[in-house]
C-alpha positions, 0 to 999 in steps of 0.5 A, a space after each residue: 771345659 778340660 780335655 781328658 788325656 788319651 794315650 796310644 802306642 805307636 811304632 817308632 817309624 810313626 813317631 819319626 813321621 810325626 816329628 817330620 810333620 811337626 817340623 813342617 808345622 802345617 798340621 799342628 804344633 809339635 807331635 801332640 798337635 799333629 796327632 790331634 789334627 789327624 784324629 780330628 780329621 778322622 772323626 770328621 771323615 767318619 761323621 761325614 760318611 755317617 759311620 758314627 752319629 754326631 754329638 753335641 757339646 751339651 752332652 758334655 756339659 758345654 753350651 752351643 756358644 762353646 762350639 761356635 768359639 772353636 772356629 
């Protein structure tokens, strides 16, 4: 399943922080990987706090096996 591209504009200082985190390598590979990790962590936190309802991969044309493969 392909992923649609998302874009956002960040202040220069936040780009610098992303580069710093990418150099450490603990949060993802490159700036995109770091952004992906932080977005996914924020979504998980919102789900756990019940701010948003959970979704299933079937809603997007996937199957339950697809979801299990991500772990």
